[in-house]
C-alpha positions in Angstrom: -13.5 -9.0 -18.5 -13.1 -5.6 -19.4 -15.5 -2.7 -20.4 -14.6 -1.9 -24.2 -15.9 1.4 -24.8 -16.6 2.7 -28.5 -19.0 5.7 -30.1 -20.8 5.8 -32.9 -22.4 9.2 -34.9 -25.4 9.7 -37.2 -24.1 10.7 -40.5 -27.3 13.1 -42.1 -29.1 11.7 -44.8 -27.8 7.6 -44.0 -29.6 5.6 -42.2 -26.8 4.4 -40.3 -24.3 5.7 -38.0 -20.3 5.3 -38.5 -18.2 4.9 -35.4 -15.6 7.7 -34.7 -12.1 6.7 -35.0 -11.0 8.6 -31.4 -9.0 6.3 -28.9 -6.5 3.6 -28.8 -6.1 0.4 -26.7 -3.1 -0.9 -25.8 -2.2 -2.2 -28.9 -2.8 0.7 -30.9 -6.0 0.0 -32.4 -8.5 3.6 -32.9 -11.1 1.6 -31.7 -12.3 3.6 -28.5 -11.2 2.6 -24.8 -10.6 -0.5 -22.6 -10.5 -1.0 -19.3 -10.8 -3.8 -16.8 -14.6 -4.4 -14.8 -12.7 -4.7 -11.8 -13.0 -1.2 -10.4 -17.0 -1.4 -11.1 -17.6 -1.4 -7.4 -15.6 1.9 -6.9 -17.6 3.9 -9.9 -20.9 2.9 -7.9 -19.8 4.2 -5.0 -18.3 7.5 -6.3 -21.6 7.9 -7.8 -24.5 9.5 -6.8 -25.9 6.6 -8.6 -25.2 3.5 -6.3 -26.8 0.9 -9.0 -24.3 2.5 -11.5 -22.7 0.4 -14.1 -20.9 1.6 -17.5 -22.9 -1.3 -19.4 -26.0 0.5 -18.6 -24.7 3.5 -20.9 -24.9 1.6 -23.6 -26.8 3.6 -26.1 -26.4 6.8 -24.4 -25.7 9.8 -26.0 -22.4 11.4 -25.1 -24.3 14.0 -23.4 -26.2 11.7 -20.9 -22.8 10.2 -20.6 -20.7 13.2 -19.2 -23.4 13.9 -16.9 -23.5 10.1 -15.4 -19.8 10.2 -15.1 -18.4 13.7 -14.5 -19.2 13.1 -10.1 -17.2 9.9 -10.5 -14.4 11.4 -12.1 -14.5 14.4 -9.8 -14.4 11.7 -6.5 -11.5 9.8 -8.0 -9.6 13.4 -8.8 -10.2 14.7 -4.9 -11.0 12.0 -2.6 -8.9 9.2 -4.9 -8.2 7.8 -1.5 -11.2 6.8 0.1 -11.7 4.6 -3.0 -8.3 2.5 -2.6 -10.1 0.0 -0.5 -11.8 -0.9 -3.9 -8.9 -1.7 -6.3 -8.2 -5.6 -7.1 -5.8 -7.5 -5.0 -5.0 -8.9 -8.2 -3.7 -5.8 -9.2 -6.0 -5.7 -12.1 -6.9 -2.1 -12.0 -6.6 1.0 -9.8 -8.6 4.3 -8.9 -6.3 6.2 -11.2 -6.4 4.2 -14.3 -10.2 4.0 -14.2 -10.3 7.6 -13.6 -8.2 8.6 -16.8 -10.8 5.7 -18.1 -13.6 7.6 -17.7 -11.8 10.8 -18.6 -11.3 9.7 -21.4 -14.9 8.9 -22.6 -15.5 12.2 -21.1 -13.4 13.8 -24.0 -14.8 12.4 -26.8 -18.2 12.7 -25.2 -17.4 16.4 -24.8 -16.2 16.8 -28.1 -19.0 14.5 -29.9 -22.4 15.3 -27.1 -24.6 13.8 -29.8 -22.3 10.4 -30.1 -24.2 6.9 -28.8 -21.9 5.3 -26.8 -21.5 1.5 -27.6 -20.3 -0.4 -24.0 -19.5 -4.3 -24.8 
């Protein structure tokens, strides 16, 4: 299983929101980002919130998401070795890939702080 992340923004004067076209998956589709949830425990350990789960970010604004994931990104940048123990033995995911996944999300949220994150 994996996290599928996309972003929506409210359009002024419209009743609905629209999806932001930002990010590419491995097949070249422009919908957002995808990464295995095998690194969930590593994200929890790196987060000040030990119950962290990216699924809980569903419906949050870009600004809220940045606040939640910035400490994890920082930990993965400066203390990656401390989290290697959480890398799955099957090889599906690693700390560097997870850091890049979170950094991609952070970059979109920074660009559109009022966007709404969708996590499936």
